[in-house]
PDB file of N, CA, C and O in Angstrom:
ATOM      1  N   MET A   1     -14.429  32.100 -11.590  1.00  0.00           N
ATOM      2  CA  MET A   1     -13.916  30.984 -10.807  1.00  0.00           C
ATOM      3  C   MET A   1     -12.392  30.964 -10.910  1.00  0.00           C
ATOM      4  O   MET A   1     -11.863  30.942 -12.022  1.00  0.00           O
ATOM      5  N   PRO A   2     -11.673  30.971  -9.796  1.00  0.00           N
ATOM      6  CA  PRO A   2     -10.207  30.937  -9.889  1.00  0.00           C
ATOM      7  C   PRO A   2      -9.708  29.557 -10.307  1.00  0.00           C
ATOM      8  O   PRO A   2     -10.376  28.542 -10.115  1.00  0.00           O
ATOM      9  N   LYS A   3      -8.520  29.560 -10.881  1.00  0.00           N
ATOM     10  CA  LYS A   3      -7.911  28.298 -11.270  1.00  0.00           C
ATOM     11  C   LYS A   3      -7.400  27.571 -10.039  1.00  0.00           C
ATOM     12  O   LYS A   3      -7.025  28.199  -9.048  1.00  0.00           O
ATOM     13  N   LEU A   4      -7.386  26.239 -10.103  1.00  0.00           N
ATOM     14  CA  LEU A   4      -6.864  25.425  -9.011  1.00  0.00           C
ATOM     15  C   LEU A   4      -5.388  25.172  -9.241  1.00  0.00           C
ATOM     16  O   LEU A   4      -4.957  24.938 -10.370  1.00  0.00           O
ATOM     17  N   LYS A   5      -4.620  25.219  -8.174  1.00  0.00           N
ATOM     18  CA  LYS A   5      -3.195  24.953  -8.298  1.00  0.00           C
ATOM     19  C   LYS A   5      -2.923  23.465  -8.139  1.00  0.00           C
ATOM     20  O   LYS A   5      -3.555  22.781  -7.334  1.00  0.00           O
ATOM     21  N   THR A   6      -1.964  22.981  -8.927  1.00  0.00           N
ATOM     22  CA  THR A   6      -1.482  21.607  -8.801  1.00  0.00           C
ATOM     23  C   THR A   6      -0.445  21.569  -7.700  1.00  0.00           C
ATOM     24  O   THR A   6       0.388  22.471  -7.603  1.00  0.00           O
ATOM     25  N   LYS A   7      -0.480  20.526  -6.857  1.00  0.00           N
ATOM     26  CA  LYS A   7       0.555  20.353  -5.833  1.00  0.00           C
ATOM     27  C   LYS A   7       1.875  20.063  -6.528  1.00  0.00           C
ATOM     28  O   LYS A   7       1.968  19.104  -7.294  1.00  0.00           O
ATOM     29  N   SER A   8       2.896  20.873  -6.275  1.00  0.00           N
ATOM     30  CA  SER A   8       4.146  20.731  -7.014  1.00  0.00           C
ATOM     31  C   SER A   8       4.860  19.434  -6.660  1.00  0.00           C
ATOM     32  O   SER A   8       5.589  18.898  -7.495  1.00  0.00           O
ATOM     33  N   GLY A   9       4.677  18.914  -5.457  1.00  0.00           N
ATOM     34  CA  GLY A   9       5.280  17.633  -5.101  1.00  0.00           C
ATOM     35  C   GLY A   9       4.642  16.483  -5.854  1.00  0.00           C
ATOM     36  O   GLY A   9       5.316  15.513  -6.200  1.00  0.00           O
ATOM     37  N   ALA A  10       3.339  16.584  -6.110  1.00  0.00           N
ATOM     38  CA  ALA A  10       2.625  15.515  -6.815  1.00  0.00           C
ATOM     39  C   ALA A  10       3.011  15.460  -8.287  1.00  0.00           C
ATOM     40  O   ALA A  10       3.135  14.374  -8.851  1.00  0.00           O
ATOM     41  N   LYS A  11       3.200  16.613  -8.913  1.00  0.00           N
ATOM     42  CA  LYS A  11       3.525  16.585 -10.343  1.00  0.00           C
ATOM     43  C   LYS A  11       4.917  16.026 -10.599  1.00  0.00           C
ATOM     44  O   LYS A  11       5.205  15.562 -11.702  1.00  0.00           O
ATOM     45  N   LYS A  12       5.786  16.067  -9.586  1.00  0.00           N
ATOM     46  CA  LYS A  12       7.115  15.491  -9.729  1.00  0.00           C
ATOM     47  C   LYS A  12       7.110  13.980  -9.515  1.00  0.00           C
ATOM     48  O   LYS A  12       8.001  13.291 -10.013  1.00  0.00           O
ATOM     49  N   ARG A  13       6.135  13.454  -8.791  1.00  0.00           N
ATOM     50  CA  ARG A  13       6.166  12.066  -8.357  1.00  0.00           C
ATOM     51  C   ARG A  13       5.212  11.138  -9.099  1.00  0.00           C
ATOM     52  O   ARG A  13       5.437   9.928  -9.120  1.00  0.00           O
ATOM     53  N   PHE A  14       4.159  11.666  -9.704  1.00  0.00           N
ATOM     54  CA  PHE A  14       3.118  10.818 -10.271  1.00  0.00           C
ATOM     55  C   PHE A  14       2.868  11.130 -11.733  1.00  0.00           C
ATOM     56  O   PHE A  14       3.007  12.270 -12.177  1.00  0.00           O
ATOM     57  N   LYS A  15       2.492  10.079 -12.483  1.00  0.00           N
ATOM     58  CA  LYS A  15       2.066  10.228 -13.873  1.00  0.00           C
ATOM     59  C   LYS A  15       0.756   9.456 -14.024  1.00  0.00           C
ATOM     60  O   LYS A  15       0.449   8.573 -13.223  1.00  0.00           O
ATOM     61  N   PHE A  16      -0.008   9.799 -15.055  1.00  0.00           N
ATOM     62  CA  PHE A  16      -1.277   9.132 -15.303  1.00  0.00           C
ATOM     63  C   PHE A  16      -1.187   8.271 -16.557  1.00  0.00           C
ATOM     64  O   PHE A  16      -0.536   8.643 -17.534  1.00  0.00           O
ATOM     65  N   THR A  17      -1.851   7.107 -16.520  1.00  0.00           N
ATOM     66  CA  THR A  17      -1.947   6.264 -17.702  1.00  0.00           C
ATOM     67  C   THR A  17      -3.075   6.794 -18.577  1.00  0.00           C
ATOM     68  O   THR A  17      -3.804   7.700 -18.174  1.00  0.00           O
ATOM     69  N   ALA A  18      -3.217   6.235 -19.765  1.00  0.00           N
ATOM     70  CA  ALA A  18      -4.257   6.681 -20.690  1.00  0.00           C
ATOM     71  C   ALA A  18      -5.655   6.413 -20.148  1.00  0.00           C
ATOM     72  O   ALA A  18      -6.599   7.128 -20.485  1.00  0.00           O
ATOM     73  N   THR A  19      -5.796   5.381 -19.305  1.00  0.00           N
ATOM     74  CA  THR A  19      -7.113   5.062 -18.743  1.00  0.00           C
ATOM     75  C   THR A  19      -7.373   5.790 -17.432  1.00  0.00           C
ATOM     76  O   THR A  19      -8.433   5.605 -16.835  1.00  0.00           O
ATOM     77  N   GLY A  20      -6.431   6.616 -16.966  1.00  0.00           N
ATOM     78  CA  GLY A  20      -6.653   7.416 -15.771  1.00  0.00           C
ATOM     79  C   GLY A  20      -6.110   6.824 -14.493  1.00  0.00           C
ATOM     80  O   GLY A  20      -6.348   7.373 -13.417  1.00  0.00           O
ATOM     81  N   LYS A  21      -5.381   5.714 -14.576  1.00  0.00           N
ATOM     82  CA  LYS A  21      -4.760   5.151 -13.385  1.00  0.00           C
ATOM     83  C   LYS A  21      -3.494   5.932 -13.069  1.00  0.00           C
ATOM     84  O   LYS A  21      -2.955   6.629 -13.930  1.00  0.00           O
ATOM     85  N   VAL A  22      -3.022   5.815 -11.836  1.00  0.00           N
ATOM     86  CA  VAL A  22      -1.871   6.607 -11.385  1.00  0.00           C
ATOM     87  C   VAL A  22      -0.645   5.718 -11.266  1.00  0.00           C
ATOM     88  O   VAL A  22      -0.685   4.668 -10.624  1.00  0.00           O
ATOM     89  N   LYS A  23       0.456   6.151 -11.896  1.00  0.00           N
ATOM     90  CA  LYS A  23       1.724   5.442 -11.819  1.00  0.00           C
ATOM     91  C   LYS A  23       2.651   6.192 -10.863  1.00  0.00           C
ATOM     92  O   LYS A  23       2.626   7.421 -10.791  1.00  0.00           O
ATOM     93  N   ALA A  24       3.465   5.435 -10.132  1.00  0.00           N
ATOM     94  CA  ALA A  24       4.440   6.047  -9.234  1.00  0.00           C
ATOM     95  C   ALA A  24       5.655   5.148  -9.135  1.00  0.00           C
ATOM     96  O   ALA A  24       5.568   3.940  -9.358  1.00  0.00           O
ATOM     97  N   GLY A  25       6.779   5.736  -8.802  1.00  0.00           N
ATOM     98  CA  GLY A  25       7.982   4.966  -8.569  1.00  0.00           C
ATOM     99  C   GLY A  25       7.853   4.169  -7.288  1.00  0.00           C
ATOM    100  O   GLY A  25       7.161   4.587  -6.360  1.00  0.00           O
ATOM    101  N   VAL A  26       8.509   3.037  -7.231  1.00  0.00           N
ATOM    102  CA  VAL A  26       8.415   2.170  -6.065  1.00  0.00           C
ATOM    103  C   VAL A  26       9.295   2.717  -4.946  1.00  0.00           C
ATOM    104  O   VAL A  26      10.408   3.178  -5.202  1.00  0.00           O
ATOM    105  N   ALA A  27       8.811   2.668  -3.725  1.00  0.00           N
ATOM    106  CA  ALA A  27       9.555   3.192  -2.580  1.00  0.00           C
ATOM    107  C   ALA A  27      10.649   2.219  -2.152  1.00  0.00           C
ATOM    108  O   ALA A  27      10.602   1.035  -2.487  1.00  0.00           O
ATOM    109  N   GLY A  28      11.616   2.717  -1.423  1.00  0.00           N
ATOM    110  CA  GLY A  28      12.648   1.875  -0.839  1.00  0.00           C
ATOM    111  C   GLY A  28      13.772   1.523  -1.795  1.00  0.00           C
ATOM    112  O   GLY A  28      14.350   0.441  -1.688  1.00  0.00           O
ATOM    113  N   LYS A  29      14.099   2.420  -2.737  1.00  0.00           N
ATOM    114  CA  LYS A  29      15.120   2.101  -3.737  1.00  0.00           C
ATOM    115  C   LYS A  29      16.260   3.124  -3.777  1.00  0.00           C
ATOM    116  O   LYS A  29      17.030   3.141  -4.737  1.00  0.00           O
ATOM    117  N   ARG A  30      16.380   3.968  -2.763  1.00  0.00           N
ATOM    118  CA  ARG A  30      17.367   5.045  -2.818  1.00  0.00           C
ATOM    119  C   ARG A  30      18.706   4.650  -2.199  1.00  0.00           C
ATOM    120  O   ARG A  30      19.755   4.800  -2.826  1.00  0.00           O
ATOM    121  N   HIS A  31      18.668   4.158  -0.996  1.00  0.00           N
ATOM    122  CA  HIS A  31      19.920   3.837  -0.295  1.00  0.00           C
ATOM    123  C   HIS A  31      19.665   2.676   0.653  1.00  0.00           C
ATOM    124  O   HIS A  31      18.527   2.238   0.820  1.00  0.00           O
ATOM    125  N   ARG A  32      20.745   2.174   1.280  1.00  0.00           N
ATOM    126  CA  ARG A  32      20.686   0.993   2.158  1.00  0.00           C
ATOM    127  C   ARG A  32      20.151  -0.230   1.426  1.00  0.00           C
ATOM    128  O   ARG A  32      19.383  -1.006   1.994  1.00  0.00           O
ATOM    129  N   LEU A  33      20.546  -0.407   0.182  1.00  0.00           N
ATOM    130  CA  LEU A  33      20.066  -1.550  -0.596  1.00  0.00           C
ATOM    131  C   LEU A  33      20.861  -2.815  -0.310  1.00  0.00           C
ATOM    132  O   LEU A  33      20.465  -3.905  -0.722  1.00  0.00           O
ATOM    133  N   ILE A  34      21.973  -2.674   0.390  1.00  0.00           N
ATOM    134  CA  ILE A  34      22.788  -3.858   0.686  1.00  0.00           C
ATOM    135  C   ILE A  34      22.039  -4.808   1.623  1.00  0.00           C
ATOM    136  O   ILE A  34      22.313  -6.008   1.643  1.00  0.00           O
ATOM    137  N   SER A  35      21.096  -4.269   2.397  1.00  0.00           N
ATOM    138  CA  SER A  35      20.329  -5.108   3.316  1.00  0.00           C
ATOM    139  C   SER A  35      19.170  -5.819   2.625  1.00  0.00           C
ATOM    140  O   SER A  35      18.555  -6.709   3.213  1.00  0.00           O
ATOM    141  N   HIS A  36      18.861  -5.432   1.370  1.00  0.00           N
ATOM    142  CA  HIS A  36      17.807  -6.101   0.621  1.00  0.00           C
ATOM    143  C   HIS A  36      18.411  -7.141  -0.306  1.00  0.00           C
ATOM    144  O   HIS A  36      19.538  -6.990  -0.778  1.00  0.00           O
ATOM    145  N   ASN A  37      17.656  -8.192  -0.561  1.00  0.00           N
ATOM    146  CA  ASN A  37      18.169  -9.219  -1.462  1.00  0.00           C
ATOM    147  C   ASN A  37      17.896  -8.846  -2.917  1.00  0.00           C
ATOM    148  O   ASN A  37      17.162  -7.900  -3.202  1.00  0.00           O
ATOM    149  N   SER A  38      18.495  -9.602  -3.826  1.00  0.00           N
ATOM    150  CA  SER A  38      18.416  -9.293  -5.256  1.00  0.00           C
ATOM    151  C   SER A  38      16.985  -9.349  -5.768  1.00  0.00           C
ATOM    152  O   SER A  38      16.605  -8.568  -6.640  1.00  0.00           O
ATOM    153  N   LYS A  39      16.184 -10.275  -5.228  1.00  0.00           N
ATOM    154  CA  LYS A  39      14.798 -10.408  -5.674  1.00  0.00           C
ATOM    155  C   LYS A  39      14.007  -9.145  -5.358  1.00  0.00           C
ATOM    156  O   LYS A  39      13.219  -8.687  -6.187  1.00  0.00           O
ATOM    157  N   TYR A  40      14.204  -8.578  -4.178  1.00  0.00           N
ATOM    158  CA  TYR A  40      13.512  -7.348  -3.780  1.00  0.00           C
ATOM    159  C   TYR A  40      13.876  -6.198  -4.728  1.00  0.00           C
ATOM    160  O   TYR A  40      13.004  -5.465  -5.194  1.00  0.00           O
ATOM    161  N   ILE A  41      15.156  -6.057  -5.001  1.00  0.00           N
ATOM    162  CA  ILE A  41      15.624  -4.968  -5.860  1.00  0.00           C
ATOM    163  C   ILE A  41      15.093  -5.143  -7.279  1.00  0.00           C
ATOM    164  O   ILE A  41      14.674  -4.171  -7.908  1.00  0.00           O
ATOM    165  N   ARG A  42      15.106  -6.361  -7.782  1.00  0.00           N
ATOM    166  CA  ARG A  42      14.659  -6.639  -9.142  1.00  0.00           C
ATOM    167  C   ARG A  42      13.155  -6.410  -9.291  1.00  0.00           C
ATOM    168  O   ARG A  42      12.711  -5.830 -10.281  1.00  0.00           O
ATOM    169  N   GLN A  43      12.377  -6.860  -8.317  1.00  0.00           N
ATOM    170  CA  GLN A  43      10.920  -6.741  -8.430  1.00  0.00           C
ATOM    171  C   GLN A  43      10.429  -5.306  -8.255  1.00  0.00           C
ATOM    172  O   GLN A  43       9.345  -4.963  -8.726  1.00  0.00           O
ATOM    173  N   ASN A  44      11.210  -4.473  -7.589  1.00  0.00           N
ATOM    174  CA  ASN A  44      10.800  -3.089  -7.376  1.00  0.00           C
ATOM    175  C   ASN A  44      11.388  -2.132  -8.404  1.00  0.00           C
ATOM    176  O   ASN A  44      11.377  -0.917  -8.202  1.00  0.00           O
ATOM    177  N   ARG A  45      11.894  -2.666  -9.490  1.00  0.00           N
ATOM    178  CA  ARG A  45      12.419  -1.845 -10.569  1.00  0.00           C
ATOM    179  C   ARG A  45      11.265  -1.200 -11.329  1.00  0.00           C
ATOM    180  O   ARG A  45      10.191  -1.792 -11.435  1.00  0.00           O
ATOM    181  N   GLY A  46      11.468  -0.012 -11.852  1.00  0.00           N
ATOM    182  CA  GLY A  46      10.446   0.628 -12.675  1.00  0.00           C
ATOM    183  C   GLY A  46       9.366   1.291 -11.827  1.00  0.00           C
ATOM    184  O   GLY A  46       9.637   1.781 -10.731  1.00  0.00           O
ATOM    185  N   THR A  47       8.150   1.300 -12.340  1.00  0.00           N
ATOM    186  CA  THR A  47       7.037   1.963 -11.669  1.00  0.00           C
ATOM    187  C   THR A  47       5.941   0.956 -11.349  1.00  0.00           C
ATOM    188  O   THR A  47       5.946  -0.170 -11.846  1.00  0.00           O
ATOM    189  N   SER A  48       5.003   1.383 -10.511  1.00  0.00           N
ATOM    190  CA  SER A  48       3.861   0.535 -10.174  1.00  0.00           C
ATOM    191  C   SER A  48       2.595   1.383 -10.175  1.00  0.00           C
ATOM    192  O   SER A  48       2.664   2.610 -10.104  1.00  0.00           O
ATOM    193  N   LEU A  49       1.451   0.737 -10.254  1.00  0.00           N
ATOM    194  CA  LEU A  49       0.169   1.435 -10.205  1.00  0.00           C
ATOM    195  C   LEU A  49      -0.254   1.607  -8.764  1.00  0.00           C
ATOM    196  O   LEU A  49      -0.079   0.707  -7.943  1.00  0.00           O
ATOM    197  N   MET A  50      -0.812   2.765  -8.459  1.00  0.00           N
ATOM    198  CA  MET A  50      -1.267   3.051  -7.106  1.00  0.00           C
ATOM    199  C   MET A  50      -2.630   2.392  -6.875  1.00  0.00           C
ATOM    200  O   MET A  50      -3.384   2.150  -7.817  1.00  0.00           O
ATOM    201  N   ALA A  51      -2.925   2.108  -5.614  1.00  0.00           N
ATOM    202  CA  ALA A  51      -4.226   1.560  -5.244  1.00  0.00           C
ATOM    203  C   ALA A  51      -5.313   2.615  -5.490  1.00  0.00           C
ATOM    204  O   ALA A  51      -5.028   3.812  -5.523  1.00  0.00           O
ATOM    205  N   ASP A  52      -6.542   2.165  -5.660  1.00  0.00           N
ATOM    206  CA  ASP A  52      -7.642   3.073  -5.996  1.00  0.00           C
ATOM    207  C   ASP A  52      -7.855   4.146  -4.927  1.00  0.00           C
ATOM    208  O   ASP A  52      -8.123   5.303  -5.251  1.00  0.00           O
ATOM    209  N   ALA A  53      -7.738   3.763  -3.662  1.00  0.00           N
ATOM    210  CA  ALA A  53      -7.949   4.730  -2.581  1.00  0.00           C
ATOM    211  C   ALA A  53      -6.886   5.826  -2.618  1.00  0.00           C
ATOM    212  O   ALA A  53      -7.191   6.999  -2.405  1.00  0.00           O
ATOM    213  N   ASP A  54      -5.638   5.439  -2.890  1.00  0.00           N
ATOM    214  CA  ASP A  54      -4.560   6.421  -2.977  1.00  0.00           C
ATOM    215  C   ASP A  54      -4.693   7.260  -4.247  1.00  0.00           C
ATOM    216  O   ASP A  54      -4.422   8.461  -4.235  1.00  0.00           O
ATOM    217  N   ALA A  55      -5.107   6.628  -5.335  1.00  0.00           N
ATOM    218  CA  ALA A  55      -5.232   7.329  -6.608  1.00  0.00           C
ATOM    219  C   ALA A  55      -6.279   8.434  -6.520  1.00  0.00           C
ATOM    220  O   ALA A  55      -6.112   9.491  -7.128  1.00  0.00           O
ATOM    221  N   LYS A  56      -7.337   8.208  -5.787  1.00  0.00           N
ATOM    222  CA  LYS A  56      -8.379   9.224  -5.630  1.00  0.00           C
ATOM    223  C   LYS A  56      -7.823  10.468  -4.955  1.00  0.00           C
ATOM    224  O   LYS A  56      -8.149  11.587  -5.350  1.00  0.00           O
ATOM    225  N   LYS A  57      -6.986  10.281  -3.941  1.00  0.00           N
ATOM    226  CA  LYS A  57      -6.358  11.401  -3.241  1.00  0.00           C
ATOM    227  C   LYS A  57      -5.381  12.138  -4.162  1.00  0.00           C
ATOM    228  O   LYS A  57      -5.328  13.368  -4.162  1.00  0.00           O
ATOM    229  N   ILE A  58      -4.614  11.383  -4.942  1.00  0.00           N
ATOM    230  CA  ILE A  58      -3.620  11.992  -5.833  1.00  0.00           C
ATOM    231  C   ILE A  58      -4.301  12.799  -6.929  1.00  0.00           C
ATOM    232  O   ILE A  58      -3.804  13.857  -7.316  1.00  0.00           O
ATOM    233  N   LYS A  59      -5.431  12.314  -7.433  1.00  0.00           N
ATOM    234  CA  LYS A  59      -6.150  13.043  -8.470  1.00  0.00           C
ATOM    235  C   LYS A  59      -6.661  14.387  -7.963  1.00  0.00           C
ATOM    236  O   LYS A  59      -6.799  15.331  -8.741  1.00  0.00           O
ATOM    237  N   SER A  60      -6.941  14.478  -6.672  1.00  0.00           N
ATOM    238  CA  SER A  60      -7.365  15.760  -6.116  1.00  0.00           C
ATOM    239  C   SER A  60      -6.191  16.735  -6.046  1.00  0.00           C
ATOM    240  O   SER A  60      -6.393  17.950  -6.069  1.00  0.00           O
ATOM    241  N   TYR A  61      -4.972  16.215  -5.963  1.00  0.00           N
ATOM    242  CA  TYR A  61      -3.779  17.079  -5.951  1.00  0.00           C
ATOM    243  C   TYR A  61      -3.464  17.613  -7.337  1.00  0.00           C
ATOM    244  O   TYR A  61      -2.818  18.653  -7.470  1.00  0.00           O
ATOM    245  N   MET A  62      -3.915  16.908  -8.373  1.00  0.00           N
ATOM    246  CA  MET A  62      -3.587  17.275  -9.752  1.00  0.00           C
ATOM    247  C   MET A  62      -4.880  17.471 -10.535  1.00  0.00           C
ATOM    248  O   MET A  62      -5.268  16.580 -11.291  1.00  0.00           O
ATOM    249  N   PRO A  63      -5.552  18.595 -10.383  1.00  0.00           N
ATOM    250  CA  PRO A  63      -6.898  18.759 -10.945  1.00  0.00           C
ATOM    251  C   PRO A  63      -6.950  18.774 -12.468  1.00  0.00           C
ATOM    252  O   PRO A  63      -7.994  18.453 -13.037  1.00  0.00           O
ATOM    253  N   TYR A  64      -5.862  19.134 -13.149  1.00  0.00           N
ATOM    254  CA  TYR A  64      -5.910  19.261 -14.611  1.00  0.00           C
ATOM    255  C   TYR A  64      -5.160  18.150 -15.324  1.00  0.00           C
ATOM    256  O   TYR A  64      -4.930  18.252 -16.529  1.00  0.00           O
ATOM    257  N   ALA A  65      -4.770  17.091 -14.621  1.00  0.00           N
ATOM    258  CA  ALA A  65      -4.013  16.007 -15.238  1.00  0.00           C
ATOM    259  C   ALA A  65      -4.955  15.012 -15.897  1.00  0.00           C
ATOM    260  O   ALA A  65      -4.503  14.022 -16.473  1.00  0.00           O
TER     261      ALA A  65
END
């Protein structure tokens, strides 16, 4: 049986918690932040957990994670 390759874009963007949930950085934080208010910037700091439907797809991209 051949080994499965991990999607290289996924390994750069996602991490797994100890219970198997998927963590990702919050979108919309790179540029054009002057149009967002302070509350938006503050609440989107750090990482967030992905929804179950999205996490299932991401786990297929990373078979050995």
